[in-house]
C-alpha positions as CSV (number, residue, x, y, z in Angstrom):
1,M,-58.7,92.0,35.2
2,W,-62.6,91.5,35.3
3,L,-64.0,88.3,36.6
4,S,-67.6,87.4,36.2
5,L,-69.7,85.7,38.9
6,S,-69.9,82.5,37.0
7,H,-66.1,82.1,37.2
8,L,-65.8,83.3,40.8
9,I,-68.3,80.7,42.3
10,P,-66.5,77.6,41.4
11,F,-63.2,79.1,42.6
12,L,-64.6,79.9,46.0
13,I,-66.1,76.5,46.3
14,R,-62.8,74.9,45.6
15,I,-61.0,77.1,48.2
16,S,-63.7,76.3,50.8
17,K,-63.2,72.8,50.3
18,R,-59.6,72.9,50.8
19,L,-60.0,74.9,53.9
20,L,-62.5,72.5,55.2
21,K,-60.2,69.4,54.7
22,S,-57.4,71.2,56.5
23,S,-59.6,72.2,59.4
24,W,-59.3,70.5,62.8
25,S,-63.0,69.4,62.9
26,Y,-62.8,67.7,59.5
27,R,-59.6,65.7,60.5
28,K,-61.2,64.7,63.8
29,K,-64.0,63.0,61.9
30,M,-61.7,60.9,59.9
31,K,-60.2,57.7,61.2
32,T,-56.9,55.9,59.9
33,C,-57.3,52.3,59.3
34,K,-55.3,49.7,61.5
35,K,-52.7,49.3,58.7
36,G,-52.3,53.0,58.4
37,L,-52.9,52.9,54.7
38,H,-56.3,54.6,54.4
39,Q,-58.5,57.3,56.1
40,Y,-62.2,56.7,56.3
41,A,-65.2,58.4,58.0
42,S,-65.4,57.8,61.8
43,T,-69.1,56.7,61.4
44,L,-68.0,53.5,59.7
45,K,-67.0,50.5,61.7
46,Q,-64.3,49.3,59.3
47,C,-62.1,50.8,56.6
48,P,-63.9,50.1,53.2
49,E,-60.8,49.4,51.3
50,C,-59.2,47.0,53.8
51,H,-62.5,45.2,54.0
52,K,-62.7,44.8,50.3
53,A,-59.1,43.4,50.3
54,I,-60.0,40.9,53.1
55,R,-63.2,39.8,51.2
56,K,-61.4,39.3,48.1
57,V,-58.9,37.0,49.7
58,Y,-61.7,35.1,51.5
59,D,-63.8,34.6,48.5
60,A,-60.8,33.4,46.5
61,T,-60.0,30.4,48.8
62,P,-60.6,27.1,47.1
63,E,-62.4,25.5,50.1
64,R,-64.9,28.5,50.1
65,K,-65.5,28.3,46.3
66,T,-66.2,24.4,46.5
67,S,-68.3,24.5,49.6
68,Q,-70.4,27.4,48.2
69,K,-71.0,25.7,44.8
70,A,-71.8,22.3,46.5
71,Y,-74.3,24.2,48.7
72,Q,-75.9,25.9,45.7
73,R,-76.1,22.7,43.8
74,S,-77.7,20.8,46.7
75,Y,-80.1,23.7,47.3
76,K,-81.2,24.0,43.7
77,A,-81.6,20.2,43.3
78,S,-83.5,19.5,46.3
79,P,-86.9,18.0,45.3
80,K,-88.6,19.0,48.5
81,R,-87.8,22.7,47.8
82,K,-89.1,22.4,44.2
83,A,-92.2,20.6,45.3
84,S,-93.1,23.1,47.9
85,Q,-92.3,26.0,45.3
86,K,-94.8,24.5,42.8
87,V,-97.6,24.0,45.4
88,Y,-97.0,27.7,46.7
89,K,-97.0,29.1,43.1
90,A,-100.0,27.2,42.0
91,A,-102.0,28.2,45.1
92,H,-101.2,31.9,44.8
93,Q,-101.7,31.9,41.1
94,K,-105.1,30.4,41.4
95,A,-106.0,33.0,44.2
96,Y,-104.8,35.9,42.0
97,Q,-107.0,34.6,39.0
98,V,-110.0,34.4,41.2
99,A,-109.5,37.8,42.8
100,N,-108.6,39.6,39.5
101,R,-110.9,37.9,37.0
102,E,-111.2,41.1,34.8
103,V,-107.4,41.6,34.3
104,V,-106.7,37.8,33.6
105,N,-109.6,37.8,31.1
106,S,-108.3,41.0,29.4
107,F,-104.8,39.5,29.2
108,S,-105.9,36.3,27.6
109,A,-108.2,38.1,25.0
110,K,-105.4,40.4,24.2
111,R,-103.1,37.2,23.7
112,R,-105.7,35.4,21.5
113,A,-106.2,38.6,19.4
114,S,-102.5,39.0,18.8
115,K,-102.2,35.3,17.7
116,L,-104.9,36.0,15.1
117,Q,-103.0,39.0,13.8
118,R,-99.8,37.1,13.1
119,T,-98.5,36.3,9.8
120,P,-98.5,32.6,8.8
121,K,-95.0,31.0,8.4
122,W,-96.0,29.6,5.1
123,L,-96.6,33.0,3.7
124,T,-93.5,34.4,1.9
125,R,-92.4,38.1,1.8
126,S,-93.5,38.5,-1.9
127,E,-96.9,37.1,-1.2
128,N,-97.3,39.2,1.9
129,C,-99.4,42.2,0.9
130,I,-100.7,42.9,4.3
131,K,-100.5,46.6,5.1
132,G,-97.3,47.5,6.9
133,N,-95.6,44.2,6.1
134,R,-94.1,44.9,2.7
């Protein structure tokens, strides 16, 4: 039976992968986790599957959820943080506007032009005879 090269290459790749996985050097680079359930690369410090399971249990604890939510609420609501953000944003926005006058002017001109091009709300569809808006 005649086999073309396009059929032969994937076959050889599959065989080489199988041989590689059964080789001694490949097995030496793999570690088994402490529970003996998974194998992972020896370059990693911890088994990824076991770490995910531990993380899932840790994040699901009620104390963790409540403390995390309380921290987030207090952080978002702190007036000191909001005030400092406003001052920081205003200062940097002003500095950007001064440094990039041409860009800011072009954006504002484009916005004004687009506002002038808009169709008024009181104009109905039947009255709207502007080209492209039929």
